[in-house]
FIDREN-932453 format. One line per field, with one value per residue: residue number from 1; residue in three letters; x, y, z of N, C-alpha, C in turn. Coordinates in steps of 0.2 Angstrom, whole numbers, plus 5000, padded with zeros to 4 digits. Each point is the difference from the previous one (the first is absolute). Layout:
N
num NUM,... $
residu ALA,... $
nxx X,... $
nyy Y,... $
nzz Z,... $
caxx X,... $
cayy Y,... $
cazz Z,... $
cxx X,... $
cyy Y,... $
czz Z,... $
This chain:
175
num 1,2,3,4,5,6,7,8,9,10,11,12,13,14,15,16,17,18,19,20,21,22,23,24,25,26,27,28,29,30,31,32,33,34,35,36,37,38,39,40,41,42,43,44,45,46,47,48,49,50,51,52,53,54,55,56,57,58,59,60,61,62,63,64,65,66,67,68,69,70,71,72,73,74,75,76,77,78,79,80,81,82,83,84,85,86,87,88,89,90,91,92,93,94,95,96,97,98,99,100,101,102,103,104,105,106,107,108,109,110,111,112,113,114,115,116,117,118,119,120,121,122,123,124,125,126,127,128,129,130,131,132,133,134,135,136,137,138,139,140,141,142,143,144,145,146,147,148,149,150,151,152,153,154,155,156,157,158,159,160,161,162,163,164,165,166,167,168,169,170,171,172,173,174,175 $
residu UNK,UNK,UNK,UNK,UNK,UNK,UNK,UNK,UNK,UNK,UNK,UNK,UNK,UNK,UNK,UNK,UNK,UNK,UNK,UNK,UNK,UNK,UNK,UNK,UNK,UNK,UNK,UNK,UNK,UNK,UNK,UNK,UNK,UNK,UNK,UNK,UNK,UNK,UNK,UNK,UNK,UNK,UNK,UNK,UNK,UNK,UNK,UNK,UNK,UNK,UNK,UNK,UNK,UNK,UNK,UNK,UNK,UNK,UNK,UNK,UNK,UNK,UNK,UNK,UNK,UNK,UNK,UNK,UNK,UNK,UNK,UNK,UNK,UNK,UNK,UNK,UNK,UNK,UNK,UNK,UNK,UNK,UNK,UNK,UNK,UNK,UNK,UNK,UNK,UNK,UNK,UNK,UNK,UNK,UNK,UNK,UNK,UNK,UNK,UNK,UNK,UNK,UNK,UNK,UNK,UNK,UNK,UNK,UNK,UNK,UNK,UNK,UNK,UNK,UNK,UNK,UNK,UNK,UNK,UNK,UNK,UNK,UNK,UNK,UNK,UNK,UNK,UNK,UNK,UNK,UNK,UNK,UNK,UNK,UNK,UNK,UNK,UNK,UNK,UNK,UNK,UNK,UNK,UNK,UNK,UNK,UNK,UNK,UNK,UNK,UNK,UNK,UNK,UNK,UNK,UNK,UNK,UNK,UNK,UNK,UNK,UNK,UNK,UNK,UNK,UNK,UNK,UNK,UNK,UNK,UNK,UNK,UNK,UNK,UNK $
nxx 5230,5006,4997,5000,5006,5000,4997,5003,5005,4999,4998,5005,5004,4996,5000,5004,4999,4998,5004,5004,4998,4999,5006,5003,4998,5001,5005,5001,4995,4997,4997,4998,4998,5007,4996,5000,4995,5002,4996,5004,5002,5001,5007,5000,4997,5006,5006,4997,5002,5006,5001,4996,5003,5007,5000,4998,5004,5003,4997,5001,5007,5003,5005,5004,5002,5003,4998,5004,4998,5005,4999,5006,4997,5003,5005,4997,4996,5002,4995,5003,4992,5001,4993,5001,4998,5006,4996,4997,5005,5003,4998,5001,5007,4997,4997,5007,5006,4996,4998,5006,5003,4994,5004,5001,4996,5004,4997,4997,5006,5001,4995,5002,5007,4998,4996,5005,4998,4998,4998,4998,5003,4998,5000,5000,4998,5007,4999,4996,4997,4996,5004,4996,5002,4999,5002,4997,5005,4994,5002,4993,5002,5007,5004,5000,4996,5002,4997,5005,4997,5005,4996,4997,5002,5001,4998,4993,5003,5004,4995,4997,5005,5002,4994,5002,5006,4996,4995,5005,5005,4995,4998,5002,5006,4997,5002 $
nyy 4841,4998,5007,5000,4996,5006,5005,5000,5000,5007,5004,4997,5001,5005,5000,4997,5005,5005,4997,4999,5003,5004,4997,5002,5005,5002,4996,5004,5002,4997,4995,5006,4996,5001,5008,4996,5003,4999,5002,5003,4998,5005,5002,5004,4996,4994,5004,5005,4994,4999,5004,4999,4994,5001,5005,4995,4994,5005,5003,4993,5002,4999,4996,5001,4996,5004,4996,5003,4998,5001,5001,5000,5001,5005,4997,5005,4999,5001,5001,5000,5000,5002,5001,5000,4991,4997,4994,5004,5002,4994,5000,5007,4998,4994,5004,5004,4992,4998,5005,5002,4991,5000,5005,4997,5003,4999,5005,5004,5000,5002,5005,5001,5000,5001,5005,5002,4993,5004,5005,4995,4998,5006,4996,4996,5007,4999,5005,4995,5005,4993,5004,5002,5005,4999,5003,5000,5001,5002,5001,5003,4997,5005,4994,5005,4997,5001,5001,4999,4998,5000,4997,5000,4993,5000,4995,5000,4999,4994,4997,5000,4999,4995,4998,5001,4997,4996,5001,5001,4996,4996,5004,5000,4995,5004,4994 $
nzz 4613,5007,5001,4993,5002,5006,4996,4995,5005,5003,4995,4999,5005,4998,4994,5001,5007,4998,4995,5004,5002,4994,4997,5008,5000,4993,5000,5006,4995,5006,4997,5001,4996,4997,5001,5006,5002,5007,5004,5005,5008,5003,5001,4997,4995,5000,5001,4994,4994,4999,4999,4997,4998,5002,4997,4996,5002,5002,4998,4999,5002,4993,4999,4994,4996,4996,4996,4994,4995,4995,4994,5001,5005,4996,5006,4999,5005,5006,5005,5005,5003,5006,5000,4993,5001,4999,5003,5002,5000,5002,5005,5001,5000,5004,5006,4999,4998,5005,5002,4999,5002,5003,5003,5007,5004,5005,5004,4993,4998,5007,5000,4994,5004,5006,4996,4996,4998,4993,5004,5003,4995,5000,5005,4995,4995,5000,4995,5000,5004,5001,5003,5003,4997,4994,4997,4994,4999,4998,4993,5000,4996,5001,5002,5004,5005,5008,5006,5006,5004,5007,5008,4997,5002,4995,4999,5004,5004,4997,4997,5005,5003,4998,5001,5005,4998,4995,5005,5005,4997,4998,5002,4994,5003,5004,5003 $
caxx 4998,4998,4993,4996,5000,4998,4993,4998,4999,4996,4995,5000,4998,4994,4996,5002,4997,4993,4998,5001,4995,4993,4999,5000,4993,4998,5002,4997,4994,4995,4993,4994,4995,5005,5005,4994,4999,4996,5000,5003,5001,5006,5003,4996,4993,5001,5000,4993,4997,5003,4999,4993,4997,5002,4995,4994,5000,5001,4993,4994,5003,5004,5007,5000,5004,4997,5005,4996,5003,4999,4996,5006,5001,5004,4998,5000,5000,4998,5000,4998,5002,5006,4998,4996,5003,5003,4996,4996,5003,5000,4991,4997,5003,4997,4992,4999,5001,4994,4994,5002,5001,4995,4996,4994,5001,5003,4992,4996,5003,5000,4992,4999,5004,4998,4995,5001,5004,5004,5005,5004,5006,5003,5003,5007,5005,5003,5000,4994,4998,4993,4995,4997,5005,5005,4993,5003,5000,4999,4998,4998,5000,5007,5001,5008,5005,4996,4999,4998,5000,4999,5002,4994,4993,4995,4998,4997,5004,5004,4997,4998,5004,5000,4994,4997,5007,4999,4993,5002,5004,5000,4991,4997,5000,4997,4995 $
cayy 4993,4995,5001,4999,4993,4996,5002,4994,4993,4999,4998,4994,4995,5001,4998,4994,4997,5000,4994,4994,5002,4999,4993,4995,5001,4995,4994,4997,5004,4995,5003,5001,4992,4995,5002,5002,5008,4997,5004,4997,5003,5005,4998,5007,4996,4996,5003,5001,4994,4997,5006,5000,4994,5000,5006,4997,4997,5003,5001,4995,4998,4995,4999,4995,5001,5003,4999,5000,4996,5004,4995,4994,4997,5003,5004,5007,5005,4994,5003,4995,5003,4999,4995,4995,4995,5000,4996,5005,5003,4994,4998,5005,5001,4995,5001,5004,4997,4995,5004,5002,4996,4997,5007,4998,5002,4994,4998,4994,4995,4994,4996,4997,4994,4996,4998,4996,4996,5000,5004,4997,4999,5006,5002,4997,5005,5003,5008,5005,5000,5002,5006,5008,5006,5001,5005,5002,5008,5001,5005,4997,4994,4999,4998,5003,4998,4996,5001,4995,5002,4994,5001,5004,4998,4994,5001,5006,5008,5001,5000,5007,5004,5001,5004,5007,5002,5000,5004,5006,5002,4998,5000,4997,4994,4997,4994 $
cazz 4999,5006,5002,4996,4999,5006,5001,4995,5004,5004,4996,4996,5005,5004,4997,5001,5006,4999,4995,5003,5006,4995,4998,5005,5003,4996,5002,5004,5003,4997,4996,5004,5002,5005,5006,5005,5003,5004,5007,5005,5005,4999,5007,5004,5002,5004,5006,5003,5004,5008,5007,5000,5002,5008,5003,5001,5005,5007,5000,5003,5007,4999,4998,4996,4994,4993,4993,4995,4995,4994,4996,5000,5006,5005,5006,5000,5005,5006,5006,5006,5007,5004,5005,4997,4998,4994,4994,4997,4993,4993,4999,4996,4993,4996,4999,4995,4995,4999,4997,4994,4994,4997,4999,5003,5007,5003,5005,4996,4996,5003,5000,4995,4999,5004,4997,4995,5001,4996,5001,5006,4999,4998,5007,4999,4996,5005,4999,5002,5006,4999,5006,4999,5000,4993,4996,4994,4997,4994,4999,4994,5000,5002,5008,4998,5006,5004,5006,5004,5008,5003,5005,5003,5003,4997,4992,4999,5003,4996,4994,5003,4999,4994,4997,5003,4997,4994,4999,5000,4996,4992,4999,4993,5000,5007,5000 $
cxx 4998,4993,4996,4999,4997,4993,4997,5000,4995,4993,4997,4998,4993,4997,5000,4998,4992,4997,5000,4995,4994,4999,4999,4992,4994,5000,4997,4993,4995,4994,4995,4996,5004,5002,4995,5001,4994,4999,5002,5000,5005,5000,4994,4993,5000,4999,4994,4993,5000,4999,4992,4997,5001,4996,4992,5001,5001,4994,4996,5004,5003,5006,5000,5006,4996,5006,4996,5006,4997,4996,5004,4999,5008,4998,5001,5002,4998,5001,4998,5000,5005,4997,4998,5006,5006,4998,4995,5003,4999,4992,4998,5001,4999,4992,5000,5000,4995,4995,5003,5000,4993,4992,4993,5002,5002,4994,4998,5003,5000,4993,4999,5003,4996,4992,4999,5004,5008,5005,5004,5007,5004,5004,5008,5003,5005,5000,4993,4998,4992,4997,4998,5004,5003,4993,5005,4999,4998,4998,4998,4998,5005,4999,5008,5005,4995,5003,4999,5001,4999,5002,4994,4995,4997,4999,4997,5002,5006,4998,4996,5005,5004,4995,4999,5007,4999,4995,5004,5005,4999,4991,4998,5000,4998,4995,4993 $
cyy 4996,5000,4997,4992,4997,5002,4993,4992,4999,5000,4994,4995,5002,4997,4992,4996,5001,4996,4994,5000,4998,4992,4996,5001,4996,4993,4998,5002,4993,5002,5001,4994,4996,5002,5002,5006,4997,5005,4996,5003,5005,4999,5007,4997,4996,5004,5002,4996,4998,5006,5001,4994,5000,5006,4998,4996,5003,5004,4997,4997,4994,5001,4995,5002,5000,4999,5002,4997,5002,4994,4994,4998,5002,5005,5008,5002,4995,5005,4995,5003,4996,4993,4993,4996,5001,4996,5004,5002,4997,4999,5005,5000,4995,5000,5006,4999,4996,5005,5003,4996,4997,5007,5000,5002,4992,4996,4997,4994,4994,4998,4997,4993,4996,4996,4996,4994,5000,5004,5000,4999,5007,5001,4995,5002,5003,5007,5002,4999,5002,5002,5006,5004,5001,5004,5001,5008,5002,5009,4998,4993,4994,4998,5003,4997,4996,5003,4994,5002,4995,5002,5006,4998,4994,5003,5006,5007,5002,5005,5007,5007,5003,5002,5007,5005,5001,5005,5008,5001,4999,5001,4998,4994,4996,4994,5001 $
czz 5003,5002,4996,4999,5007,5000,4994,5003,5005,4998,4997,5007,5004,4994,4998,5007,4997,4996,5005,5006,4997,4999,5005,5003,4996,5000,5007,5003,4996,4999,5006,5004,5006,5007,5005,5002,5006,5006,5004,5006,5000,5008,5004,5002,5004,5008,5004,5003,5007,5005,4999,5003,5008,5003,5002,5004,5005,4999,5004,5005,4999,4998,4994,4995,4994,4994,4994,4995,4993,4995,4998,5006,5005,5006,4999,5007,5006,5006,5006,5006,5004,5004,4997,4998,4994,4994,4997,4994,4994,4999,4997,4993,4994,4998,4993,4995,4997,4996,4994,4996,5000,4998,5003,5008,5003,5003,4995,4999,5005,5002,4995,4998,5006,4997,4994,5000,4995,5002,5007,5000,5000,5007,4999,4997,5006,5001,5002,5007,5001,5007,4997,5001,4996,4995,4993,4999,4993,4997,4992,4999,5001,5006,5000,5006,5005,5007,5003,5006,5005,5007,5002,5004,4996,4989,4998,5002,4995,4993,5002,4998,4992,4995,5001,4998,4993,4998,5001,4995,4994,5000,4996,5001,5005,4999,5002 $
């Protein structure tokens, strides 16, 4: 008799747990239209891009710092060559953020801001850095993050290293 009572109690507990779990799942499930599903930069992708960027700079005989931010502007990966000044790390991160936020390569953005009087005030936005070397990362129509490069010898060189890395790691998204 004690075994039957134990078995009945155990079965009742399992059934109650299953019912509660089902109710909780249903109560917490949001309608699909309210839940965003967006592609984003993974750590593996960020590391591959940073490695490819530094390899591209090294192939040109240059040192650099490279950073990758995700679609929310969060720093995912960073590498700095030994000979690159520490200020370049912050600059590279701000370039990446600027490219992400504006969905525009920063060298183009800087040129547009200089040429267009309505855009000249962009240089007063403290989180933006209007210097070449930031490039958005796109997959299809989605901007999933950005890469920023600094310290390689100038805006064109910084951007060139980033573009070579993107072409190698994300060939379908190459600009």
